[in-house]
C-alpha positions in Angstrom: 129.6 124.4 174.2 131.7 121.7 175.6 130.2 118.7 177.2 126.6 119.2 176.0 124.4 116.2 176.5 121.4 116.2 174.3 118.4 114.0 173.9 118.3 110.3 173.3 117.9 109.2 169.7 115.0 107.5 168.3 114.2 105.5 171.4 117.3 103.2 171.3 118.4 104.5 174.7 122.0 105.5 173.8 122.7 109.0 175.1 123.7 111.6 172.7 126.7 113.9 173.5 128.5 116.7 171.9 131.9 117.9 173.1 133.9 120.7 171.5 137.8 121.1 171.6 139.1 124.6 170.5 142.7 125.7 169.9 144.4 128.1 167.6 141.2 128.6 165.6 140.8 124.9 165.0 137.6 123.4 166.2 136.9 119.6 166.7 133.2 118.7 167.4 133.1 115.3 168.9 129.8 113.5 168.7 128.7 110.4 170.6 125.6 108.2 170.6 122.9 108.3 168.0 122.7 111.0 165.3 119.2 110.9 164.1 116.0 112.9 163.6 115.9 113.7 167.2 119.5 114.8 167.7 120.7 116.2 164.4 119.4 119.7 165.0 121.6 119.8 168.1 124.6 119.2 165.9 123.7 121.7 163.5 122.9 124.3 166.2 126.4 123.5 168.0 128.4 123.9 164.8 126.5 127.0 163.7 127.4 128.5 167.0 131.1 127.6 166.6 131.1 129.1 163.1 129.9 132.4 164.4 133.4 132.8 165.9 136.8 133.0 164.1 137.5 129.5 163.0 140.5 128.3 160.9 139.3 124.7 160.5 136.5 122.5 161.5 136.5 118.7 162.1 133.6 116.5 163.1 134.6 113.4 165.0 132.0 110.7 164.5 134.1 107.9 166.1 131.7 107.3 168.9 128.4 107.6 166.8 126.5 104.3 167.2 123.7 105.0 164.9 123.3 107.4 161.9 120.1 107.8 159.9 119.3 110.1 156.9 118.7 113.1 159.2 122.0 112.7 160.8 123.7 112.3 157.5 121.8 115.5 156.3 123.1 117.3 159.4 126.7 116.4 158.6 126.2 117.6 155.0 124.6 120.8 156.3 127.5 121.7 158.7 130.0 120.9 155.8 128.2 123.3 153.5 128.0 126.0 156.2 131.7 125.7 156.7 132.4 125.8 153.1 130.3 128.9 152.7 132.5 130.7 155.3 135.7 129.4 153.8 136.5 127.1 156.7 138.1 123.8 155.8 136.0 120.8 156.9 136.9 117.3 157.6 135.5 114.2 159.2 137.7 112.8 161.9 137.7 109.2 163.3 134.4 107.8 161.9 132.8 104.8 163.5 132.1 101.5 161.5 128.4 102.5 161.5 129.2 105.9 159.9 131.7 104.5 157.4 128.9 102.0 156.3 126.4 104.7 155.8 129.0 107.0 153.9 129.9 104.0 151.6 126.3 103.1 150.9 125.5 106.7 149.9 128.7 107.3 147.8 129.9 110.0 150.1 133.4 108.9 150.7 134.8 111.2 147.9 132.7 114.2 149.1 133.4 114.0 152.7 137.2 114.1 153.3 138.3 112.1 156.3 141.4 112.3 158.6 142.5 110.0 161.2 142.3 111.8 164.5 144.7 110.5 167.2 143.0 109.5 170.4 142.9 112.3 173.1 
């Protein structure tokens, strides 16, 4: 659902937001704010809903994520697995420096393919 604003993450005060862009079967889920224990279920729920429709590809844009904890990372891995189980190609688009650092520290750069998404 486009333009959903969720809860604030872990008390840091940065609003969490999910927007969805759809076109020709392609879905881009744009996440902003803190992706953590409080907000990661919202991402999983949103993507699960999108994958219940015909989807030819799924990209998660984490370019505006300001904080990512292990729960947020698990949510990204969960939606990746869910997409793969449905045969839907999955990529990360436009990761923030915070996300890039977490991926690097956890050795996930080879597992999670990334694309550079042009600004909207």
